[in-house]
Backbone as JSON, one array per atom type, in Angstrom:
{
  "sequence": "MNSPALAPHRGGALDSFVRLRGVSKRFQVAGDTRAILADLDLDIRREAFIAILGESGCGKSTLLRLLCGLDSAYDGQILVDGVAPKIGNDEAGIVFQDPRLFPWLTVEQNIALGLARFGLERAEVRQRVREHIALVGLAGFERALPHQLSGGMAQRVALARAIVARPAFLLLDEPFSALDALTRSQMHDQLLRIRAAADLTMLLVTHDVEEAVYLADRVVVMAPRPGPLRASVEIDLDYPRNRADTAFQRERERLHALLGHGAHSTHSTLSVHSHS",
  "N": [[94.19, 118.66, 77.41], [92.16, 115.84, 77.36], [92.75, 112.5, 78.36], [91.47, 109.64, 76.75], [91.25, 107.32, 78.3], [90.95, 108.29, 80.79], [88.67, 109.71, 80.92], [85.97, 111.53, 82.42], [83.24, 110.02, 84.22], [80.89, 111.29, 84.62], [78.6, 113.9, 83.76], [77.92, 117.4, 83.07], [78.57, 120.18, 84.75], [78.41, 121.27, 88.11], [77.43, 124.16, 90.08], [78.56, 124.1, 92.64], [80.71, 121.68, 93.3], [81.76, 120.52, 95.57], [80.31, 121.03, 98.69], [79.99, 122.55, 101.76], [78.23, 123.17, 104.72], [77.87, 124.82, 107.67], [79.56, 123.09, 109.12], [80.75, 121.25, 111.81], [83.05, 119.71, 114.05], [83.76, 117.59, 116.72], [85.77, 116.16, 119.32], [86.04, 113.7, 121.89], [88.16, 113.96, 124.56], [89.84, 112.63, 127.13], [87.53, 112.8, 128.67], [86.68, 115.37, 128.18], [85.1, 117.62, 125.86], [86.3, 118.6, 122.8], [86.54, 121.03, 120.34], [87.26, 120.72, 116.91], [86.68, 121.57, 114.32], [84.61, 124.32, 113.53], [81.49, 125.45, 112.67], [81.82, 125.63, 109.81], [81.87, 126.75, 106.49], [82.01, 126.1, 103.01], [82.6, 126.21, 99.51], [83.42, 124.48, 96.56], [84.33, 124.56, 93.24], [83.8, 122.39, 90.4], [86.59, 120.65, 89.04], [88.48, 122.37, 90.07], [91.69, 123.1, 91.59], [92.49, 122.95, 94.76], [94.17, 124.14, 97.62], [94.37, 123.42, 101.02], [95.48, 125.21, 103.6], [97.34, 125.45, 106.56], [98.46, 125.6, 110.01], [99.89, 122.9, 111.98], [97.49, 120.86, 113.59], [95.25, 122.41, 113.15], [93.02, 121.35, 111.99], [93.02, 120.49, 109.36], [93.53, 117.87, 108.26], [91.46, 116.52, 109.48], [89.26, 117.7, 108.25], [89.67, 116.73, 105.64], [89.29, 113.98, 106.04], [86.58, 113.94, 106.64], [85.55, 114.76, 104.18], [86.13, 112.63, 102.48], [84.7, 110.6, 103.56], [85.76, 108.99, 105.55], [85.28, 109.64, 108.14], [82.27, 110.03, 109.64], [81.0, 111.32, 111.66], [79.8, 114.2, 112.4], [78.59, 117.57, 112.67], [76.27, 119.49, 110.72], [76.29, 119.94, 107.12], [77.64, 118.09, 104.43], [78.29, 117.81, 101.07], [79.27, 116.05, 98.21], [79.38, 116.32, 94.9], [76.63, 116.4, 95.1], [75.88, 114.42, 96.92], [76.18, 112.91, 100.21], [79.42, 112.26, 101.51], [80.92, 108.98, 101.66], [82.52, 105.98, 102.83], [84.14, 104.09, 100.35], [82.91, 105.37, 98.29], [82.67, 105.98, 94.89], [83.29, 108.44, 93.89], [85.58, 109.59, 95.05], [89.14, 109.6, 95.42], [92.03, 108.95, 97.43], [95.17, 110.05, 98.73], [97.67, 109.47, 101.04], [100.18, 110.68, 103.42], [101.92, 108.57, 103.97], [102.65, 106.0, 101.71], [101.31, 103.51, 101.97], [101.45, 100.93, 100.79], [101.02, 97.46, 99.93], [103.41, 95.27, 101.01], [104.03, 92.79, 99.91], [103.0, 92.75, 97.4], [103.29, 93.51, 93.9], [104.1, 96.5, 91.97], [102.12, 96.79, 89.91], [100.13, 95.14, 90.96], [99.5, 96.4, 93.39], [98.41, 98.79, 92.41], [96.24, 97.78, 91.02], [94.55, 97.13, 93.09], [92.97, 99.33, 93.5], [90.87, 98.93, 91.85], [89.53, 96.76, 92.7], [86.95, 96.44, 93.81], [85.14, 96.71, 91.77], [84.53, 94.69, 90.0], [85.55, 94.27, 87.39], [86.47, 92.99, 84.12], [89.4, 90.96, 83.64], [91.07, 91.78, 81.55], [90.34, 94.46, 81.21], [91.13, 95.5, 83.69], [93.92, 95.07, 83.54], [94.52, 96.76, 81.38], [93.81, 99.33, 82.34], [95.53, 99.54, 84.57], [98.02, 99.42, 83.3], [97.92, 101.8, 81.77], [97.88, 103.7, 83.81], [100.24, 103.25, 85.16], [102.01, 104.13, 83.21], [101.17, 106.79, 83.15], [102.03, 107.84, 85.63], [104.72, 107.63, 85.32], [106.15, 105.18, 85.71], [106.74, 103.08, 84.04], [108.24, 100.0, 83.27], [108.7, 99.27, 85.84], [106.75, 97.57, 86.64], [106.7, 95.01, 87.87], [108.07, 95.37, 90.17], [108.68, 95.27, 93.71], [107.47, 96.99, 96.68], [109.7, 97.5, 98.46], [111.75, 97.82, 96.73], [111.54, 100.27, 95.64], [112.05, 103.84, 95.46], [111.21, 106.52, 97.8], [109.74, 108.5, 96.43], [108.9, 107.08, 94.16], [107.28, 105.15, 95.33], [105.21, 106.78, 96.24], [104.18, 107.57, 93.82], [103.05, 105.18, 92.97], [101.02, 104.97, 94.9], [99.54, 107.19, 94.17], [98.71, 106.5, 91.56], [97.12, 104.28, 92.21], [95.08, 105.59, 93.56], [93.75, 106.99, 91.55], [93.11, 105.22, 89.54], [90.56, 104.17, 89.35], [89.21, 106.2, 88.21], [88.14, 108.51, 89.65], [86.17, 111.45, 90.43], [87.09, 113.23, 92.23], [89.99, 114.03, 93.91], [91.77, 113.61, 96.81], [94.4, 114.8, 98.78], [96.52, 114.18, 101.32], [98.88, 115.79, 102.62], [100.88, 114.5, 100.93], [103.53, 114.63, 100.08], [105.21, 115.41, 102.06], [107.09, 113.87, 103.44], [109.16, 113.5, 101.71], [112.37, 114.16, 100.13], [113.65, 117.41, 99.13], [114.19, 117.65, 96.33], [112.9, 115.4, 95.21], [110.31, 115.95, 96.05], [109.75, 118.27, 94.57], [109.79, 117.17, 91.98], [107.59, 115.47, 92.19], [105.55, 117.33, 92.47], [105.43, 118.4, 89.87], [104.73, 116.08, 88.5], [102.18, 115.64, 89.51], [100.82, 117.84, 88.47], [100.95, 117.21, 85.77], [99.31, 114.98, 85.72], [96.93, 116.19, 86.41], [96.49, 117.66, 84.1], [95.85, 115.63, 82.37], [93.49, 114.52, 83.19], [90.07, 114.95, 84.21], [89.8, 116.17, 87.03], [88.77, 117.16, 90.26], [90.76, 118.57, 92.66], [91.97, 118.4, 95.97], [94.26, 119.52, 98.17], [95.81, 118.99, 101.21], [97.99, 120.79, 103.2], [100.88, 122.09, 104.94], [102.77, 123.58, 103.83], [103.64, 126.48, 102.44], [104.87, 127.27, 100.02], [104.48, 125.0, 98.42], [101.68, 125.04, 98.21], [101.28, 127.42, 96.74], [102.6, 126.78, 94.38], [101.09, 124.72, 93.26], [98.25, 125.12, 93.43], [95.06, 126.44, 92.27], [93.63, 128.01, 93.97], [93.97, 128.98, 97.36], [92.92, 128.01, 100.49], [92.95, 129.3, 103.62], [93.28, 128.11, 106.85], [92.25, 129.03, 110.09], [93.67, 128.84, 113.46], [92.52, 126.01, 115.34], [89.4, 126.07, 117.14], [88.7, 127.67, 114.95], [87.02, 129.52, 112.25], [87.33, 129.3, 108.62], [89.99, 131.26, 107.48], [90.78, 132.78, 105.21], [90.36, 133.02, 101.63], [92.27, 132.63, 98.89], [92.96, 133.5, 95.65], [95.25, 132.18, 93.37], [96.73, 133.76, 91.04], [98.46, 132.96, 88.8], [100.14, 131.87, 85.9], [100.48, 128.5, 84.65], [103.33, 126.6, 83.56], [104.61, 127.25, 86.84], [107.05, 129.46, 88.24], [109.22, 129.28, 90.81], [111.08, 131.19, 91.43], [110.19, 133.58, 90.47], [109.17, 136.99, 90.89], [106.43, 137.49, 91.22], [105.52, 135.02, 92.12], [106.85, 134.84, 94.57], [105.67, 136.97, 95.85], [103.01, 136.09, 96.18], [103.52, 133.97, 97.9], [104.49, 135.32, 100.16], [102.23, 136.75, 100.84], [100.5, 134.73, 101.72], [101.96, 133.74, 103.89], [101.73, 135.93, 105.57], [98.98, 135.92, 106.06], [98.72, 133.54, 107.47], [100.1, 134.15, 109.77], [99.12, 136.6, 110.79], [96.45, 137.06, 110.17], [93.13, 138.3, 110.53], [90.51, 137.01, 112.55], [87.35, 135.85, 111.51], [83.87, 135.68, 112.35], [82.06, 134.02, 111.02], [81.84, 132.68, 107.81], [81.22, 132.25, 104.31], [83.05, 130.63, 101.89], [83.56, 130.77, 98.56], [84.99, 128.72, 96.25], [86.57, 128.73, 93.31], [87.28, 127.2, 90.14], [90.0, 127.81, 87.83], [89.46, 129.29, 84.64]],
  "CA": [[93.58, 117.62, 76.57], [91.81, 114.7, 78.19], [93.05, 111.15, 77.89], [90.24, 108.86, 76.69], [91.21, 106.33, 79.37], [90.68, 108.97, 82.06], [87.51, 110.57, 80.75], [85.08, 111.45, 83.57], [82.03, 109.24, 83.95], [79.73, 112.13, 84.91], [78.52, 115.09, 82.92], [77.19, 118.51, 83.63], [79.21, 120.79, 85.9], [77.56, 121.91, 89.11], [78.01, 125.36, 90.64], [79.4, 123.66, 93.74], [80.96, 120.24, 93.29], [81.84, 120.24, 97.0], [79.55, 122.05, 99.43], [79.93, 122.37, 103.2], [77.44, 124.18, 105.39], [77.78, 124.72, 109.11], [80.21, 121.84, 109.54], [81.51, 121.27, 113.06], [83.56, 118.41, 114.45], [84.25, 117.58, 118.09], [86.32, 114.92, 119.84], [86.11, 113.5, 123.33], [89.53, 113.73, 125.0], [89.93, 112.54, 128.59], [86.27, 113.23, 129.25], [86.35, 116.73, 127.74], [84.75, 117.79, 124.46], [87.15, 119.6, 122.16], [86.13, 121.35, 118.97], [88.32, 120.74, 115.91], [86.14, 122.46, 113.3], [83.43, 125.0, 114.06], [80.63, 126.26, 111.81], [82.62, 125.85, 108.62], [81.19, 126.78, 105.19], [82.96, 126.08, 101.91], [82.16, 125.76, 98.2], [84.5, 124.21, 95.61], [83.85, 124.29, 91.89], [84.33, 121.21, 89.71], [87.88, 120.74, 88.36], [89.41, 123.26, 90.76], [92.77, 122.53, 92.41], [92.43, 123.74, 95.98], [95.05, 123.77, 98.73], [93.96, 123.81, 102.36], [96.75, 125.56, 104.23], [97.23, 125.83, 107.97], [99.46, 125.02, 110.89], [99.55, 121.6, 112.56], [96.45, 120.87, 114.61], [94.16, 123.34, 112.86], [91.86, 120.61, 111.51], [93.11, 120.23, 107.91], [93.35, 116.45, 107.97], [90.1, 116.17, 109.92], [88.37, 118.11, 107.16], [89.83, 115.8, 104.53], [88.66, 112.7, 106.41], [85.13, 114.13, 106.49], [85.22, 114.88, 102.76], [86.22, 111.34, 101.79], [83.82, 109.63, 104.21], [86.43, 108.19, 106.57], [84.68, 110.02, 109.42], [80.9, 110.49, 109.36], [80.43, 111.91, 112.88], [79.98, 115.65, 112.37], [77.36, 118.37, 112.57], [76.22, 120.27, 109.49], [76.05, 119.24, 105.85], [78.71, 117.96, 103.45], [77.86, 117.18, 99.83], [80.24, 115.94, 97.12], [78.58, 116.04, 93.71], [75.23, 116.29, 95.48], [75.59, 113.37, 97.9], [77.06, 112.89, 101.38], [80.54, 111.34, 101.31], [80.92, 107.74, 102.42], [83.62, 105.07, 102.5], [83.85, 103.3, 99.16], [82.26, 106.19, 97.27], [83.47, 106.01, 93.67], [83.63, 109.82, 93.55], [86.79, 110.12, 95.66], [90.36, 108.85, 95.68], [92.8, 109.65, 98.45], [96.58, 109.71, 98.88], [98.15, 109.9, 102.35], [101.62, 110.93, 103.52], [102.51, 107.24, 103.84], [102.05, 105.36, 100.53], [100.44, 102.43, 102.41], [101.47, 99.85, 99.81], [101.17, 96.11, 100.46], [104.81, 94.96, 100.67], [104.17, 91.52, 99.17], [102.41, 92.91, 96.07], [104.07, 94.3, 92.95], [103.55, 97.81, 91.61], [100.87, 96.65, 89.19], [99.14, 94.54, 91.86], [99.05, 97.44, 94.32], [97.54, 99.72, 91.68], [95.01, 97.06, 90.68], [93.67, 97.11, 94.25], [92.03, 100.43, 93.35], [89.76, 98.47, 91.0], [89.09, 95.44, 93.19], [85.53, 96.34, 94.16], [84.29, 97.04, 90.62], [84.18, 93.49, 89.23], [85.91, 94.43, 85.98], [87.16, 91.89, 83.46], [90.84, 91.03, 83.84], [91.68, 92.56, 80.47], [90.1, 95.87, 81.52], [92.0, 95.84, 84.82], [95.3, 95.16, 83.04], [94.64, 97.94, 80.53], [93.8, 100.54, 83.18], [96.75, 99.56, 85.36], [99.11, 99.76, 82.39], [97.79, 103.21, 81.44], [98.2, 104.54, 84.96], [101.68, 103.11, 85.39], [102.64, 105.07, 82.27], [100.8, 108.16, 83.53], [102.84, 108.3, 86.75], [106.13, 107.51, 84.97], [106.75, 103.99, 86.3], [106.9, 102.0, 83.06], [109.46, 99.24, 83.52], [108.72, 98.86, 87.25], [105.48, 96.9, 86.9], [106.87, 93.83, 88.72], [108.88, 95.72, 91.35], [108.03, 95.27, 95.02], [107.64, 98.29, 97.34], [111.02, 97.73, 99.05], [112.67, 98.11, 95.64], [111.21, 101.59, 95.13], [112.36, 105.02, 96.27], [110.03, 107.13, 98.4], [108.94, 109.16, 95.4], [108.28, 106.07, 93.31], [106.19, 104.55, 96.11], [104.08, 107.71, 96.24], [103.58, 107.5, 92.49], [102.18, 104.01, 92.98], [99.84, 105.33, 95.69], [98.76, 108.14, 93.37], [98.07, 105.73, 90.5], [96.06, 103.47, 92.83], [93.97, 106.47, 93.93], [93.03, 107.53, 90.39], [92.87, 104.2, 88.53], [89.11, 103.99, 89.22], [88.68, 107.4, 87.56], [87.28, 109.32, 90.52], [86.03, 112.87, 90.07], [87.61, 114.03, 93.34], [91.22, 113.49, 94.46], [92.17, 114.25, 98.06], [95.81, 114.56, 99.02], [96.8, 114.55, 102.7], [100.32, 116.03, 102.76], [101.49, 113.29, 100.38], [104.92, 114.81, 99.71], [105.94, 116.03, 103.18], [108.19, 113.02, 103.9], [110.13, 113.35, 100.63], [113.4, 115.18, 100.05], [113.22, 118.59, 98.38], [114.22, 117.4, 94.89], [111.83, 114.46, 94.88], [109.05, 116.66, 96.25], [109.56, 119.14, 93.4], [109.45, 116.3, 90.86], [106.22, 114.99, 92.4], [104.65, 118.44, 92.16], [105.26, 118.46, 88.42], [104.0, 114.88, 88.12], [100.78, 115.85, 89.85], [100.25, 118.79, 87.5], [100.76, 116.48, 84.51], [98.11, 114.16, 85.9], [95.78, 117.09, 86.34], [96.28, 118.02, 82.69], [95.38, 114.46, 81.64], [92.25, 114.0, 83.76], [89.13, 115.94, 84.72], [89.76, 115.92, 88.46], [88.78, 118.2, 91.28], [91.81, 118.18, 93.59], [92.09, 119.12, 97.23], [95.53, 119.2, 98.81], [96.05, 119.46, 102.57], [99.43, 121.03, 103.35], [101.33, 123.21, 105.78], [103.87, 124.13, 103.06], [103.12, 127.61, 101.68], [105.4, 127.24, 98.66], [103.78, 123.92, 97.73], [100.33, 125.51, 97.91], [101.35, 128.43, 95.67], [103.06, 126.15, 93.14], [100.13, 123.77, 92.72], [96.8, 125.37, 93.54], [94.35, 127.59, 91.71], [93.19, 128.82, 95.09], [94.42, 128.49, 98.66], [92.04, 128.3, 101.61], [93.76, 129.37, 104.83], [92.54, 127.78, 108.05], [92.67, 129.62, 111.34], [93.87, 127.83, 114.5], [91.28, 125.37, 115.75], [88.43, 125.61, 116.15], [88.21, 128.85, 114.27], [86.52, 129.33, 110.89], [88.32, 129.54, 107.59], [90.49, 132.63, 107.63], [90.83, 133.5, 103.94], [90.4, 132.27, 100.38], [93.18, 133.43, 98.07], [93.18, 133.03, 94.29], [96.64, 132.25, 92.91], [96.55, 134.18, 89.65], [99.73, 132.75, 88.11], [100.05, 130.88, 84.84], [101.28, 127.28, 84.73], [104.04, 126.17, 84.76], [105.0, 128.35, 87.72], [108.49, 129.59, 88.53], [109.37, 129.66, 92.22], [111.99, 132.34, 91.56], [109.54, 134.8, 89.98], [108.73, 137.96, 91.89], [105.0, 137.3, 91.47], [105.39, 133.81, 92.95], [107.3, 135.18, 95.92], [104.67, 137.87, 96.43], [101.9, 135.25, 96.65], [104.0, 133.22, 99.06], [104.54, 136.21, 101.32], [100.85, 137.08, 101.22], [99.96, 133.62, 102.5], [102.66, 133.73, 105.18], [101.14, 136.99, 106.4], [97.65, 135.47, 106.5], [98.9, 132.5, 108.48], [100.63, 134.7, 111.01], [98.5, 137.8, 111.31], [95.1, 137.27, 109.66], [92.07, 138.51, 111.51], [89.49, 135.97, 112.6], [85.96, 136.24, 111.3], [83.0, 134.81, 113.14], [81.42, 133.0, 110.18], [81.87, 133.14, 106.43], [81.14, 131.24, 103.24], [84.1, 130.84, 100.9], [83.3, 130.13, 97.29], [86.28, 128.41, 95.68], [86.28, 128.49, 91.9], [88.39, 126.75, 89.28], [90.4, 128.71, 86.74], [88.92, 129.02, 83.3]],
  "C": [[93.33, 116.39, 77.42], [92.26, 113.4, 77.54], [91.77, 110.35, 77.85], [90.12, 107.86, 77.84], [90.82, 106.95, 80.7], [89.47, 109.88, 81.96], [86.55, 110.43, 81.93], [83.81, 110.69, 83.22], [80.77, 109.99, 84.36], [79.73, 113.32, 83.97], [77.85, 116.21, 83.66], [77.82, 119.08, 84.88], [78.16, 121.4, 86.82], [78.23, 123.18, 89.57], [78.96, 125.02, 91.78], [79.54, 122.14, 93.66], [81.08, 119.74, 94.73], [81.17, 121.39, 97.74], [79.5, 121.66, 100.91], [79.14, 123.52, 103.81], [77.37, 123.88, 106.89], [78.46, 123.49, 109.69], [81.04, 122.06, 110.81], [81.91, 119.84, 113.41], [84.15, 118.51, 115.85], [84.77, 116.2, 118.45], [86.19, 114.9, 121.35], [87.54, 113.15, 123.71], [89.56, 113.78, 126.52], [88.68, 113.11, 129.26], [85.83, 114.63, 128.87], [86.0, 116.73, 126.26], [85.59, 118.92, 123.87], [86.74, 119.78, 120.71], [87.35, 121.4, 118.06], [87.93, 121.67, 114.76], [84.86, 123.08, 113.86], [82.75, 125.83, 112.98], [81.31, 126.64, 110.5], [81.77, 125.75, 107.36], [82.24, 126.83, 104.08], [82.29, 125.59, 100.64], [83.37, 125.59, 97.3], [83.89, 123.87, 94.26], [84.51, 123.05, 91.31], [85.61, 121.56, 88.95], [88.8, 121.82, 88.92], [90.55, 122.45, 91.38], [92.9, 123.45, 93.61], [93.46, 123.23, 96.98], [94.44, 124.29, 100.02], [95.23, 123.99, 103.18], [96.51, 125.95, 105.69], [98.28, 125.13, 108.8], [98.97, 123.68, 111.43], [98.48, 121.76, 113.63], [95.27, 121.77, 114.33], [92.92, 122.65, 112.32], [91.88, 120.29, 110.04], [92.81, 118.77, 107.59], [91.99, 115.95, 108.42], [89.1, 116.52, 108.84], [88.47, 117.15, 105.99], [89.15, 114.47, 104.83], [87.14, 112.8, 106.3], [84.74, 114.12, 105.02], [85.28, 113.55, 102.02], [85.42, 110.25, 102.49], [84.49, 108.75, 105.23], [85.92, 108.49, 107.98], [83.31, 110.62, 109.11], [80.24, 111.14, 110.57], [80.73, 113.41, 112.9], [78.61, 116.3, 112.37], [77.42, 119.2, 111.3], [76.02, 119.39, 108.28], [77.3, 119.26, 104.99], [78.15, 117.22, 102.25], [79.03, 117.19, 98.84], [79.48, 115.47, 95.9], [77.14, 115.7, 94.09], [74.89, 115.23, 96.5], [76.59, 113.44, 99.05], [78.2, 111.9, 101.14], [80.43, 110.11, 102.18], [82.09, 106.88, 101.97], [83.22, 104.22, 101.29], [83.14, 104.07, 98.07], [83.18, 106.3, 96.05], [83.93, 107.42, 93.3], [85.05, 110.2, 93.96], [87.92, 109.1, 95.7], [91.19, 109.64, 96.66], [94.22, 109.12, 98.5], [97.05, 110.31, 100.21], [99.65, 110.18, 102.3], [102.41, 109.64, 103.37], [101.87, 106.54, 102.65], [101.1, 104.2, 100.85], [100.31, 101.33, 101.35], [101.59, 98.51, 100.54], [102.54, 95.59, 100.04], [105.0, 93.7, 99.86], [103.57, 91.59, 97.76], [103.3, 93.78, 95.2], [103.4, 95.65, 92.72], [102.2, 97.64, 90.93], [99.77, 96.03, 90.07], [98.61, 95.55, 92.87], [98.1, 98.42, 93.64], [96.2, 99.06, 91.37], [94.04, 96.99, 91.86], [92.63, 98.24, 94.19], [90.81, 100.08, 92.52], [89.08, 97.23, 91.55], [87.59, 95.34, 93.39], [84.59, 96.52, 92.96], [83.92, 95.83, 89.76], [84.47, 93.59, 87.76], [86.55, 93.16, 85.43], [88.68, 92.07, 83.61], [91.53, 91.88, 82.78], [91.51, 94.05, 80.71], [90.98, 96.33, 82.66], [93.44, 96.02, 84.34], [95.51, 96.42, 82.21], [94.7, 99.21, 81.36], [95.08, 100.66, 84.0], [97.93, 99.97, 84.49], [99.1, 101.26, 82.05], [98.24, 104.1, 82.6], [99.64, 104.4, 85.4], [102.43, 104.06, 84.47], [102.38, 106.52, 82.69], [101.67, 108.69, 84.67], [104.34, 108.05, 86.53], [106.84, 106.32, 85.57], [106.84, 102.82, 85.34], [108.25, 101.33, 83.25], [109.57, 98.75, 84.95], [107.45, 98.09, 87.63], [105.61, 95.76, 87.92], [107.7, 94.11, 89.97], [108.03, 95.65, 92.61], [108.31, 96.6, 95.72], [109.04, 98.53, 97.9], [112.08, 98.04, 97.99], [112.46, 99.51, 95.06], [111.75, 102.68, 96.05], [111.08, 105.57, 96.87], [109.13, 107.8, 97.38], [108.23, 108.18, 94.49], [107.11, 105.4, 94.04], [104.98, 105.47, 96.14], [103.42, 107.77, 94.86], [102.65, 106.3, 92.37], [100.89, 104.33, 93.74], [98.94, 106.28, 94.91], [98.03, 107.41, 92.25], [96.92, 104.89, 91.05], [94.84, 104.33, 93.15], [93.15, 106.92, 92.74], [92.68, 106.47, 89.35], [91.38, 103.93, 88.32], [88.42, 105.21, 88.63], [87.72, 108.18, 88.45], [87.17, 110.74, 89.98], [86.78, 113.76, 91.05], [88.85, 113.33, 93.89], [91.63, 114.3, 95.67], [93.59, 113.83, 98.4], [96.18, 115.09, 100.41], [98.3, 114.62, 102.93], [101.14, 114.87, 102.18], [102.98, 113.41, 100.09], [105.78, 115.28, 100.87], [107.11, 115.19, 103.67], [109.3, 112.87, 102.86], [111.19, 114.44, 100.7], [112.97, 116.26, 99.07], [113.18, 118.33, 96.88], [113.09, 116.48, 94.47], [110.47, 115.12, 95.02], [108.74, 117.56, 95.06], [109.17, 118.33, 92.17], [108.01, 115.79, 90.97], [105.2, 116.09, 92.15], [104.37, 118.5, 90.66], [104.5, 117.24, 87.9], [102.51, 115.06, 88.37], [100.11, 116.82, 88.88], [100.06, 118.13, 86.13], [99.52, 115.59, 84.58], [96.87, 115.02, 85.82], [95.46, 117.45, 84.9], [95.67, 116.88, 81.9], [94.01, 113.99, 82.09], [91.39, 115.13, 84.28], [88.9, 115.66, 86.21], [89.58, 117.21, 89.22], [89.78, 117.73, 92.34], [91.79, 119.04, 94.83], [93.32, 118.61, 97.96], [95.57, 119.81, 100.2], [97.55, 119.62, 102.75], [99.67, 122.11, 104.4], [102.47, 123.96, 105.09], [103.33, 125.22, 102.13], [103.6, 127.56, 100.23], [104.72, 126.15, 97.83], [102.38, 124.37, 97.32], [100.33, 126.5, 96.75], [101.72, 127.78, 94.34], [101.96, 125.33, 92.47], [98.72, 124.3, 92.53], [96.31, 126.56, 92.73], [94.0, 128.58, 92.81], [93.61, 128.16, 96.38], [93.44, 128.96, 99.73], [92.87, 128.2, 102.88], [92.88, 129.11, 106.04], [93.13, 128.49, 109.25], [92.96, 128.52, 112.35], [92.54, 127.29, 114.99], [90.72, 126.04, 117.0], [87.85, 126.76, 115.35], [87.68, 128.56, 112.89], [87.65, 129.43, 109.88], [88.7, 131.01, 107.6], [90.43, 133.41, 106.32], [90.79, 132.52, 102.78], [91.14, 133.12, 99.36], [93.35, 132.8, 96.69], [94.64, 133.22, 93.93], [96.61, 132.51, 91.41], [97.89, 134.15, 88.92], [99.54, 131.67, 87.06], [100.9, 129.66, 85.18], [102.13, 127.16, 83.47], [104.55, 127.38, 85.54], [106.48, 128.28, 88.06], [108.64, 130.11, 89.95], [110.24, 130.88, 92.42], [111.36, 133.65, 91.11], [109.11, 135.7, 91.14], [107.26, 137.77, 92.23], [104.75, 136.08, 92.36], [105.76, 134.13, 94.4], [106.31, 136.11, 96.62], [103.47, 137.08, 96.95], [102.3, 134.46, 97.9], [104.02, 134.09, 100.31], [103.14, 136.61, 101.78], [100.25, 135.98, 102.09], [100.66, 133.5, 103.85], [102.05, 134.77, 106.12], [99.77, 136.58, 106.92], [97.76, 134.41, 107.59], [99.31, 133.09, 109.82], [99.83, 135.82, 111.62], [97.08, 138.04, 110.84], [94.09, 137.44, 110.76], [91.05, 137.4, 111.42], [88.13, 136.58, 112.31], [85.09, 135.28, 112.08], [82.37, 133.72, 112.3], [81.43, 133.53, 108.74], [81.71, 131.97, 105.5], [82.2, 131.59, 102.21], [83.76, 130.07, 99.66], [84.62, 129.95, 96.56], [86.07, 127.97, 94.26], [87.52, 128.0, 91.16], [88.74, 127.85, 88.29], [89.69, 128.34, 85.46], [90.03, 129.14, 82.28]]
}
């Protein structure tokens, strides 16, 4: 059920909300050109929850930076809802591993920064901030400063700031990897509650197989750089998911096998669809 405060501001689903064709990315390192991504194709349907899984250095975070417009130097084509991504695009919100909160601002002030460029009336800003504080479970901490928050609470603030402008696309760059196991598990459930309340397409970058299986509709496995995408695996498990279930463990082992022993293909298009 959608929350009226989080209703999407676009209509009409597209076959591919995110579309990549022939995307390659290279860096200059000590005078040498090194490929990070090579000839990558990918399609993601609107409102899917996708996990990009791969080992360190395979290009996961580079791909995310391209998708949110933080890096525009690449070959090929990237479209998000029909347009090339760019910094400040209202379509996308992003959460990093580090919450990146301003230490001198309160919880509500940090979240309000997500609305700063829109020129909204103060009453509208206060209303949206209040709604999103409740959504991430931080009611009562509106006036707290970042140093007064736990790591999980700080990430909830970062998450609220990323979605307060009601983006259609939420990108998550290993946002829970620095948290302890219990807090990480709680944040997983928080993220799924947010998904249930908002029409968001979500893309999570992770190296944690269990996290990918617990959260995602589909997991895209990246080969070591600069290889193509190795596999696209639908996670056909009902929510809420139980990590102790045999079916859950089977999906986890399947992904471990793909990470360790999957065959490389030369070029492929992976169509990533949301659950119905």
